[in-house]
N, C-alpha and C positions, 0 to 999 in steps of 0.2 A: 326581421335580423336579429331580433334580441330573444329569439323562442318566445315569445307571448303569443296569445291568442291575435287574430288579425284584428279584432276590434279592439284590444286592450287599449290604445291612448284614446280610442273615439269614445269609450266609455270613460274613461281617469281625465280627459280634459275637455269634455262639451257639456258637462251638466253644469249649467250658470256660471260660467269661465269668468275670470276677471281679466281678460286680456285688454290690452289698452294701447291707443296711440297718442305718442307724446310729441309734442312739439318742440323743438330745441330752439333757440336762438344764440349763435354765436357770432357776438360783435367783430368786428376788425381790430387785429391786433393793436395792444397799446392807445386804442380808443376807448377815454373815459366813459363810464356807465354807471350813472348815479353817482358822480364822485368819485369813483375809484377805476385805476386801469387795471384791463383784465388780465389773468395770470396767463403765463404760456400755455396752460391746458385749457381746452374747452372743457374738456370731463377729465379728471385724474384716474389714474389704472384703479380698473376694478372687474369684477366679473359681473354677468347679469345672473341677477337673482331667479329670476324664473327658469321655462322650460326653452323655447326657442325666442329670440329676437331676428327680425326681419326687418332690411334696411334696405333703400335705393340710395346707392353712395352719387355724390354730385361728381360728374365725370370730370370738371374743370379743377375742382378742391382735391388735395390727396390727404386728407388729415387723419385718416383712423389708422391706428398700429396694433400691432399685437405684440406681447412679449413671448418672444421663443423659450420656452418652458424647459429647454435644455442649458442654453448659453445666458439668459437673461436677458439678451439684447431687444431691443425695439425694431420691428420689421413693418414698414408701411403695407398698407393693404389695398393694391392698386382696385380703382373700379373697372369692374369689365362692362362694357355698356350694354346695355338692355337686361341687365343680371341685376339680382338681388345679393345682400352679404348676408348670410345665415350664422348667427353664435349660438352654439348651444350654451345655456344657462345652467347654472347649479341642479336646477330639477333634474336635468339630462344627466348630471353626473349620478345622481341618486337613484334613478329609474333605471340606470345600466349598472348599476353594484359597482362605479368607477371605472368602467370600460371607456365612456366618454368624459371628454374633461371640458369645463368652462375656461375657454380663454380669458388670459387678464389682457385687458385693451384699454387705450386711451385716446382721445380726440384733441388732436394740438391746436393751437388757435393759427391763423393765417391773416394775410392782407386784407383779404376780402371778407365783407361781412356776407352771412348767410345762414340758412334755416336745415334743421335736418328733421324728420318723421321716421322715428324709430317704431317698430310696430311688436309688442311684447306679448307673446301667445303663452297665456298662464290658465292653470285649471281654477275650480272653484277654491275660494279660501277653505271650505270644510274638507276639502281633498285631504286622505292621508297620504303621503310620498314614501315611497318604500321601495327598494332594490324590486324589478320584477322576479316573479318566484323561481324561473326557469335558469336565471343567472346566480341564484343562490344554491351552491352545492357545499359538499364538506371541501372539497379542494379549493373553492371560493367562498367563504362565509360572506354574510351580509358585512358590506363594509358602514353600513349607515343604519341607523335606528330610525321607526318610522316616525314621521313628523308632519304636523298638519301644515297645509303651506299657508294658511292665514297667522299662524305663529311665527313659522319662519320669516315671513314678509313684514311681518309687524315688528320684529326684532330686528331686521334691515333698514327699515324706514326708521325705527327708533335709533338705529347706529348711525344712520346719515345726518341727521339731525341733532344727535348728541354730541357729546365731547368724549367717546371712549377711545379715540386713538384709533384703532384699525376697525374698518366697516366690518359688521357679522357675517361670516362666511358660513357656508355648508357644513365646513368639518369641525365648527364650534360647537 
């Protein structure tokens, strides 16, 4: 759909990928955990750093919200029974030369203790991420410099655990 060879992503994404499944624990809202009461956010506003995130939402708990890119308002993402929620991440933005975007989203706390298990689909750390060549033209030049996924991921992790104010984004 983006003018690339049929096997473009198969070649770019399957060589020693760094995909992973993460188990998240969300305690009951207001319940002390390790001596501290949890905040109103299970996860604060962010974009996913990788290529795609796949999530099976809990049909009973509606805590995932996405920020409307035009109004800035937060909109709930209701689960669809039997379906997965798919987020495009920062790498999708680069590969598509800005055609796709990575939605800013957050997870609220709730009165129910719960778990979630997002699957993050990512390339090898050695993969150089750049816009698909067919999407770079004189009319639409490359919006992003090539970057190694491992370097971007390391900077993002450092931003998550360092005190740098804002987390590292793809346009940094």
